LUMKEVO-613860 format. One record per residue (C-alpha): residue in three letters; y, x, z. Coordinates in pm, whole numbers, plus 50000, padded with zeros to 5 digits. Example, Ala and Ser with C-alpha at 12.3 -4.5 7.8 and 13.67 -1.06 7.14 Angstrom:
2
Ala495505123050780/Ser498945136750714/
END
This chain:
833
Met225622800084095/Pro223792822783850/Val222292805683550/Glu218592813283502/Arg217462819783143/Gln214132831383006/Ala213702847682665/Gly210552849082458/Thr208542825382675/Gly206062799382550/Pro202822801182352/Arg204592802482016/Gly206592833482110/Ala203472850082253/Arg201482843381934/Arg204292856281718/Ala204532888281921/Leu200742892481909/Val200702888881530/Arg203502914281494/Gly201692938781718/Ala198422934381530/Gly200222939481198/Arg201722971981320/Val198332984281441/Leu196672975281110/Gln199452991280909/Ala199283023081114/Gly195483023681088/Val195493021080708/Ala198163047680670/Leu196383070880916/Ala193063065580734/Leu194603074280398/Leu196383104280545/Ser193143116780707/Gly191193110880384/Leu193653130980178/Cys193913159080432/Ala190243162380537/Gly188163138580323/Leu189173153179984/Pro188123189380058/Trp184893176980221/Ala184023156379908/Leu184773185679676/Val182553209479871/Arg179803183679927/Phe179443170079572/Ile180833196979341/Gly180613228879541/Trp182893258679540/Pro184203261579182/Leu185083298479185/Pro182483325979122/Asp181153346179414/His182313379079257/Leu185183391479046/Pro184123385578680/Thr184133414278430/Met185903413278097/Ala182583407777916/Glu181763377878136/Leu185183363078077/Gly184743367377702/Asp181393349977706/Val182803320477901/Leu185803316677672/Thr183773318677347/Ala180863296777458/Arg180863258577434/Leu182333241377745/Ser179493227577957/Ala179633198278198/Ser179363221278501/Gln182263242478376/Leu184363211178321/Leu183643199978677/Asp184603234578807/Val187943232978619/Leu188663198178754/Ala187673209679104/Cys190123238979082/Gly192863214578984/Ala191923191579271/Trp192063220579517/Leu195513230779387/Leu196703194579410/Trp195373192279765/Gly197153224179865/Ala200433212179711/Phe200053179179900/Leu199653197580231/Val202803217880159/Glu204793186380079/Leu203363169680390/Ala204593198280608/Arg208003198580442/Cys208323161080479/Gly207543162680849/Tyr210053190780896/Asp212793171680712/Leu212143140380917/Val212653160181236/Arg215643179981108/Thr217553150880952/Ala216533122481177/Gly219923105781137/Leu219983106880755/Pro218313077280587/Gly216103085880289/Ala216153123580350/Ala212343126080349/Trp212003106280024/Arg213753131079797/Gly211303149579573/Gly208353144579337/Pro205413120479352/Leu203503141179608/Arg206563141579834/Arg206943103979807/Val203283097779891/Ala203573120580194/Ala206793103480301/Val205263068780276/Leu202223077880486/Ile204093097680754/Thr206883071980784/Thr204383043480817/Val202453061081093/Val205553072581280/Val207393039181259/Ser204313019681365/Phe203663043081655/Val207293042381772/Gly207333004481747/Arg204203001081961/Thr205523026282212/Ala208833008482246/Leu207032975382282/Ala204822988682554/Ala207813003882733/Ser209602970482729/Gly206772952182885/Gly204422942482607/Ser205212913582381/Gly208552906682532/Ala207512875582720/Val208752873183073/Gln206012875683327/Pro205542847183569/Gly207862849583863/Leu210422871283683/Ser213552859583500/Ser216652873683333/Ser219842859983487/Val223282857183333/Thr226052853883587/Ala228732828083523/Pro232332839083470/Leu234142851883773/Ala236882825983758/Val234422798883859/Asp232522819184112/Gly235022819784395/Arg237022849384261/Ser240332852184076/Glu241712877283831/Asp245152893883831/Val247192910383555/Glu249502940383582/Leu252142947483319/Val252542983583212/Arg255922995983331/Pro258463013783109/Pro258853051483155/Arg261153063983426/Ala262683098883417/Gly260293108483138/Val257183097983335/His255033071983157/Asp252883046083327/Ser249103050383308/Leu245853034783424/Tyr245723061883690/Arg249053050583838/Ile248213013483807/Ala244963019083996/Gln246883038284262/Arg249533011784323/Arg247432980284273/Leu243942990284387/Gly244933016384645/Asp242713042984486/Ala243773061584171/Asn240203072684108/Arg239263036784024/Trp241093038283688/Pro237753038183495/Glu237193002983632/Leu240462992083475/Trp239453006983143/Ser236052989983152/Leu237792956483202/Asn240422961582933/Ala238682981582657/Glu239222964982316/Ser241392937982472/Thr244132922582257/Gln247672929582371/Pro250992912382292/Gly251762918081927/Gly248122918581820/Arg247422954981907/Thr244012963782055/Leu243442988182338/Thr241273015882190/Ser241873044082437/Pro242603046382810/Ser245533069382730/Leu247223047082472/Ile248943020282675/Tyr252533009382622/Pro255192991482827/Gly254472954482836/Asp250702957482791/Arg248692933483007/Ile246122951883221/Arg243502930083387/Leu242662939983741/Pro239232937383903/Pro238642902584053/Thr239442897584420/Pro237842871584649/Met239762838984678/Pro240272822685018/Ala237282801085101/Ala237892763785086/Ser237172742785390/Thr233892727785265/Pro230722721185461/Pro228442751385474/Gln225662750585219/Arg222302766885219/Gln222532799285022/Pro219652816184842/Pro218502849684976/Pro220792877884862/Ala219602898384567/Lys219062935484590/Pro222452952584555/Thr223062971884236/Ala225462999184136/Thr226842980983837/Ser230492972083802/Pro231652935983840/Pro230642915583536/Ser233312905283290/Ser233722891382944/Ser234982924582806/Pro232842948582602/Pro230612973882778/Pro232603000582959/Thr233413032482776/Val232613065182946/Ala235803080683073/Pro236643115282943/Gly235693143483174/Pro237503175883242/Ser235903194482949/Ser235733166082698/Ser238183153982435/Trp241143136582599/Glu241243110482322/Pro237843093682262/Gly236543101481914/Met239073129281864/Tyr238143164781765/Val240673187081591/Gly241263224081544/Leu243843248381672/Gly245563248681333/Leu246303211481337/Ala247343212981704/Gly249773240981615/Ala251173220581327/Ile251683190981561/Ser253533213481806/Ala255803225681528/Met256483190181409/Leu257293179281764/Leu259823207581794/Val261453198281462/Ala261493161181550/Arg263193168381881/Arg265803190481715/Arg266503164181450/His266823137581719/Arg269363158581909/Thr271633161781606/Ala272333124381614/Tyr274203127381943/Arg277993124581928/Pro279473147482197/Gly281523127482444/Ser279743094382387/Gly277823096382715/Arg274773080182562/Arg271513085182753/Asp269223056682641/Asp267923070782313/Asp265053093382420/Leu262693103382141/Pro259403084782201/Val256463108882211/Ala252973094282197/Pro250503107182458/Val248183120882189/Val251053141282044/Tyr251973155482382/Gln248353163882464/Leu247883181982133/His251053201182205/Leu249823210682552/Ala246393220282417/His248003243282160/Arg250173260282423/His247203262882659/Ala245053279182389/His247713305382320/Ala248673311582682/Gly245083313282809/Pro243733299883139/Asp245963303083440/Glu244653316383768/Ala246683290983959/Asp245043262583775/Ala241513270883886/Ala241583245684172/Glu243153218383960/Pro240723199883734/Glu242693192783414/Thr241783168383141/Met242713191282853/Leu242073181782495/Glu239103200582354/Leu240023219882041/Gly237553227981767/Glu235483259381732/Pro236693285881484/Ala233593279981271/Asp234383242681251/Glu237973250781156/Ala236713273580880/Ala234483244880762/Ala237533221880749/Asp239413247380539/Leu236403249980308/Ala236213211980283/Leu239853210080173/Glu239253238179924/Leu236303219079778/Ala238383187279770/Ala241003205379563/Thr238573221279318/His235673196679288/Gly236653165679485/Leu235023157179818/Gly233173124879889/Leu232413115080248/Ile229653091080349/Gly228013081480677/Pro229233064780996/Gly231653093281076/Ser233163095480727/His236373076180800/Ala237233096481111/Ala236573128780920/Ala238703116680627/Arg241613109380861/Ala241433144081013/Leu241213160980671/Leu244153140280547/Leu246353150580842/Thr245283186780804/Ala246143186280434/Met249513170080505/Thr250483196180763/Thr249343226180558/Thr250943215280229/Arg254613219580155/His256133186280049/Pro252833167180027/Gln252503135679818/Ile249743111779922/Val248623084779681/Ala246233058379813/Pro245173022979718/Ala246322996979968/Ala242842984280056/Asp241523019380123/Leu244533028180337/Arg244152996580541/Gly240483003880602/Leu241193039680699/Leu244103033480937/Gly243062999581069/Val246432983580991/Pro246522947380876/Glu249182952880611/His249672981980375/Asn253452981280426/Ala253112991980790/Asp255133021880911/Leu253943050980699/Pro255473084780620/Glu257743086180317/Cys255303109280143/Val252603081880132/His252693061879808/Val250683029579830/Val249323015479502/Asp247192985579412/Asp243933002679315/Leu242343034979197/Ala243433029378838/Ala247063026578951/Ala246683057979163/Leu245353077678867/Ala248173064378650/His250683075478912/Leu249193110378914/Asp249173112478534/Ser252833102578515/Gln254023132078722/Thr255473163278568/Pro253773197078627/Gln256533206078874/Asp255783175079082/Arg252023179879090/Ala252013205779368/Gly250803191779698/Arg249253159779561/Ile246593142879778/Leu244513113979648/Leu242743092479906/Ala240573064479770/Ser237113049579756/Ala234743066779516/Pro235113052679162/Glu232383029079050/Gly233223025378681/Glu232593052578426/His236183050578298/Asp237763057578638/Arg235193084678708/Thr236073102378383/Arg239813099878450/Leu239353113878800/Gln237323143178664/His240063149578411/Ala242703149378689/Leu240683174878886/Ala240113196778582/Gly243723196078467/Gly245373197878806/Gly244703234778861/Ala243633229479225/Ser246973212079291/Thr245373178279361/Thr243293173579675/Val240843144979621/Leu239333128479930/Leu236933100379844/Leu235183075180067/Gly231753073179910/Gln229433094379698/Trp231013117179440/His228233129879215/Pro230423151378984/Gly231723170879283/Val230653174879646/Thr229323147779878/Ala228873152780253/Tyr227163130280506/Val228913127380845/Asp226843112281124/Thr228093093581430/Ala228603125881625/Gly230763139981346/Thr228173165381229/Leu227843173080860/Thr224093168480845/Ala223633170180469/Thr225553177680151/Ser224863176279783/Pro223413208279633/Gly225913234679532/Pro229083248379694/Gly229083222179969/Glu225893235280126/Arg227933258780343/Leu229273228280530/Arg225853217880660/Gly225393218881032/Arg229113221681112/Arg231013195781313/Ala233703178181115/Phe237123172681266/Ser237743135981345/Leu240683113781435/Pro240623077681559/Glu242813051681392/Ser245373048981672/Ala245883086581695/Thr246303089181318/Arg249053062981321/Glu250853081181602/Leu250633114381415/Phe251903097281099/Ala254953085581294/Leu255573121081420/Phe255233134981067/Asp257863110380944/Ala260183118981233/Ala259903155881150/His259993154580769/Gly261233120080664/Thr264723110980555/Arg267013105880851/Asp269033074280885/Asp270643082081221/His273503104881109/Pro276623096681312/Glu279163077981107/Ser282103098880995/Ala285193087181182/Leu288193105581325/Glu289423096881671/Pro293083086981624/Ser294093101481959/His293003137181893/Gly292043139981526/Leu288463151081588/Glu285133134181529/Ile283813140081877/Ala283843107382065/Gly286323095482319/Pro285343089782682/Pro282453064782719/Asp283063030882868/Gln281983028283228/Ala281113064783246/Glu280283061983609/Ala277243040583522/Val275673068183316/Pro272653082083507/Glu273063117883612/Pro270643144083751/Asp270283147784125/Ser273103167884275/Thr274233178084616/Asn277403190384767/Ala275523209785031/Ala273763230484766/Glu276973248184661/His278413254785004/Gln280163287685060/Arg277793314285189/Asp278683340185447/Val275463359185373/Ala273743360985035/Ala270303345385001/Pro267373369284955/Leu266183351484635/Val268083341984318/Leu266573316384082/Ala268013311883732/Val266743280583554/Phe269213280683264/Gly267683299082970/Gln264413317083036/Pro263613311583407/Arg264013342383622/Leu263383349883989/Leu265193379184152/Trp264793394384501/Arg267523411884699/Pro265743437184923/Asp269043446485090/Leu271323416785155/Thr274243439985221/Arg274003449784854/Pro273773415784679/Asp274353431184337/His271123450884364/Ala268143428184282/Val264533433284177/Glu263013409383924/Val259753393084033/Thr259523367283754/Gly256103378583637/Ser254503372783976/Leu254393334983935/Ser251853316183726/Arg252683287683492/Arg251903260483745/Leu253863277384022/Trp256853280483789/Glu256673243683704/Leu256663233884072/Leu259483258184155/Ile261673244983871/Tyr260943208983964/Leu262093214984323/Ser265153234384208/Leu266293205083993/His266073181784294/Pro268183199584557/Glu268293169084784/Gly264503169584812/Val261793148384655/Pro258873128584806/Arg255313140484762/Ala254363110484548/Ala257133118184299/Ile255973154284268/Ile252393143284202/Asp253453116783949/Ser255563141683756/Leu253533173883764/Trp250083157883738/Ala251023128783514/Asn248293134683255/Arg245953155383470/Pro245023133783770/Ala243173153184037/Gln240553138484268/Asp242753145584573/Pro246373150484458/Ala247713155784808/Ala245253184084871/Val246063199884535/Leu249793198584612/Arg249233215184949/Thr247173242084777/Val249823248984515/Leu252613249884775/Ser250603274384981/Arg250043295784673/Leu253743295284596/Arg254663307184944/Ser251993334284954/Thr252803346584601/Val256523349084674/His255903366885005/Lys253503390984839/Ala255993399084562/Thr258943402384801/Ser258633402685179/Pro257303378285441/Asp260583382685629/Ile262553361585378/Gly261213329485533/Asp259713298085382/Leu260973290985032/Val259913254185048/Val260673232485348/Ala259503196985420/Gln261753173585615/His261393135985659/Gly258653134285395/Arg260713152385129/Tyr260123187184986/Arg263023209284884/Leu264013245684840/Asp265783261385136/Pro269373271285036/Ala269293298585301/Val266393315285117/Val267223309884749/Glu270323305684531/Val269903284484215/Asp272343285083924/Tyr271713248383850/Trp273133238584187/Thr276573250984080/Phe276313230083764/Ala275173199483961/Gly278003203584211/Ala280603204683934/Leu278983173883780/Ala279233155684115/Arg282913164484148/Arg283593151483799/Arg282003118083885/Thr283833113484216/Thr287323127284151/Thr290173104384048/Asp292733131583982/Asp293173143283621/Glu293773179383723/Asn290663180783943/Arg288643163183676/Ala289713189083418/Ala288743216683662/Ala285343200383710/Tyr284833198383333/Ala285693235283303/Ala283233243783581/Ile280503223883405/Val281013243183081/Ala281213276583262/Ser278053270783468/Tyr275893258283180/Gly273823288083077/Gly271813274182787/Glu268673253282757/Leu267263242483091/Ala264023261083175/Ala263513273782821/Gly259853279682742/Ile258553255783008/Glu256843225082863/Ala256413194583084/Gly256733157483023/Trp259063151883317/Leu261373180183205/Thr262143168682850/Ala264483139882932/Leu266173158883216/Arg266713189382995/Glu268353168082724/Gly270483149682980/Val271843182383122/Arg272613195082771/Arg274503163182691/Asp276433166183019/Ala277653200282903/Leu278503186882555/Asp280443157882707/Ala282413182282924/Val283283202782614/Ala284363171082433/Ala286553160382724/Leu288303194282741/Ala288733194882362/Arg290353160482366/Ala292813172482628/Arg293713205882461/Val293513199682085/Arg297213191382047/Ser298633217782279/Asp296133246382244/Pro293983244881928/Glu292883281081977/Ser291103274282307/Thr289803241382164/Leu288163260881881/Glu286543283982136/Leu285243253782326/Leu283703238582014/Glu282103271581919/Ala280583272382269/Ala279333236782215/Arg277813248081885/Asp275643271782084/Phe274523242182296/Asp273763221181988/Pro273343243881682/His272223215781446/Asn274973190181515/Glu276923184981192/Leu279843167881368/Leu280673199381563/Tyr280763220381246/Arg283123195681080/Asp285503196481377/Ile285333234481385/Met286323235381016/Arg289273212181089/Leu290523235181365/Glu290053265881143/His292193248380882/Thr294843240281143/Leu294923276781254/Gly295133288880894/Arg291703305280893/His290633291680557/Asp288183319880486/Ala286273310880803/Ile285603275680671/Ala283153288780409/Arg281393309680673/Thr281083279280899/Leu279573259180614/Arg277043286780536/Leu276113288580903/Leu275583250980908/Glu273343253080601/Ala271243280480761/Arg270863262781094/Ile269963227980969/Ala267523243180719/Glu265413249681031/Ile264873212181055/Asp264403206080680/Glu267923192580637/Thr270913200380415/Pro274593193080480/Thr275673158180382/Ala277903152680083/Ala280743142780320/Thr280583176480496/Ile280573196380169/Glu283523176280036/Leu285433181580362/Ala284853219280348/Gln286073221379989/Arg289223201880070/Leu290023221280389/Arg289813254880214/Glu293023245880033/Pro295933258080249/His298053226780202/Ala295313200880235/Gly295673174080496/Ile293023166880756/Ala291323133880690/Ala288103117480774/Pro285263125980536/Lys284113098580306/Ala281143079380435/
END
């Protein structure tokens, strides 16, 4: 039953409200009377009692001389005072107009109208009193007078749902499968039967505490194991005697009540994907570059032949969305995407990006202080921008300030290696002073504005002596430099006079706490010291570092494959699809001349290519739900089934238009599964998948070796190079590792009997994995065995050049091994760990 509660009732509350209202009216009346007296009463009194002080004609020089040499009379003194009063009155009107303009222009900045001389302060007091009193009375009238509830009306608070005949349920976020992460959209689809109800889930779970103490701050940042509360469902009615029920209330459109905070508005198609996030194209590009480097560094930890597949690099949703937004901004809108409403991250305007660059320039030359409700979000964005645009940055920050900025409970949380946490501002300044001039490049100081004169002087000295090598970001006012006010919308509404005035009116970039922590983790993965180098160890059976066959290799998950896909053809297919390397689509106009083909790659849009590649990598067919979950994972459409039908229709019509309608349907649907028709298209991946299937099923060593050779021969480079999709990343890496494992297996079998072909195999594997240090070491061992000692130095130089792309250098063990192997009579041994 709802609990009835009235607020503000009773004679005491009514009297109190009446007194407050009368006080506001009296205050507004006095201020309005004074304002009217100064504006209209003063000139009326001057004209009425003194008259117009100026002469009615332009005086001659003789008249001026007589006035100046004669004794000052009382009437002349009154005229002089009247002229001063008129000038004072005119100056007051000017200040009154300026004050009103500033109040309208900077409504969100407290105290903006009070800055100025005595006349400005008087004008501000009178205008503010009138405006505040009027707004207070207006709001009071709009809310129903004094706030007392009228007779017959009440404000009801509904009791919790658990005691009102309804029960709640909890869904655990599932771990990712095949590179596809769980989301509120998918939970709503499988538990509520309608994916479009995911905003209800977010309204129930916003700011809820999850296992481990983390708080849900964004509908996109959920992790496996999180507890998602579901909307209450009616419980079965107990067998109790019927009771008289009150008349039903008028239905409303509000969501079911809960104990969670008010629902947050879900992001729309043209809004920022992460609430409170607004960044520029430059930072998005830097994030894309860091993601590429992090992935390359992660790949180098794989030992060929180990068969490991459970070490995918975790990529936060905000990182992936920034990466997609950067690619989307460079590629431009796609015609095929017009019917698909995407939730794409909104990148900043060029003018706002220029303002961010100016802010960092001011922070390096004068120091930049940030105040206002949006100051912390702006500071986080400026810090990330400075980190990604500075070579080898060094961030120094007091622990308390870093905790407040990132929202972490402890200062020793996971932070990039370049972040140095100190006790306070004095310790930070001491750390900066202790550095040599060579180490001062790229320094970033993040701290609260100094309060003491000593720290303020030391900070000014650091800015003056740093030569623009120290970027100073301060939380608070910084009078010696530049101070900017950031309102709740992220707009720089006001700055201190001087060089910072060019920032006014621009929108500052902003980052929420959770996104900043995720980007910090990516920065560390791309630029931090690696601790996942494979241990140096020779395999005793073959004298190489590549691993032996994995235990229980048959349990290793493999991509979909089919034996039917590689059946022998009597007639060539009219289309040829190459997905290894840069995807290509070729058309054979004359099937009697299969070597003659016309390329039609450019006819397909980005979305059509993604669908075509997805189907080609699943030759056995894939259900509609799996296609929707993979291709529209982060861009849920209102009607996914209709969108899929539209895209499939576009694919067929585009291919027919570029080739010929006589080729038939490229995509067929049978038993609820969509697949490419082998009679219409040949796919190079199907040969690779068939060889992989033979390797898994054969028990004969000779056939297994032939399957390994077919795997290596059919692998044509990175799978679908240039295509970015969440579902493709894990599959692409799995296929690459399948090829590396095949090379390792052949090398193990041939190294004793045929080192020459083994060297060729490892050089082919080096093309698959150009940053893997283990492969280079084994190549140098084989070059030593074959007597090619001069080639060892070239291999080492090639390794140095390739791993420099990921900010790495060869380990000391590799350099020592190369030096030892260049001696003709040196023995092959494992490098020292």
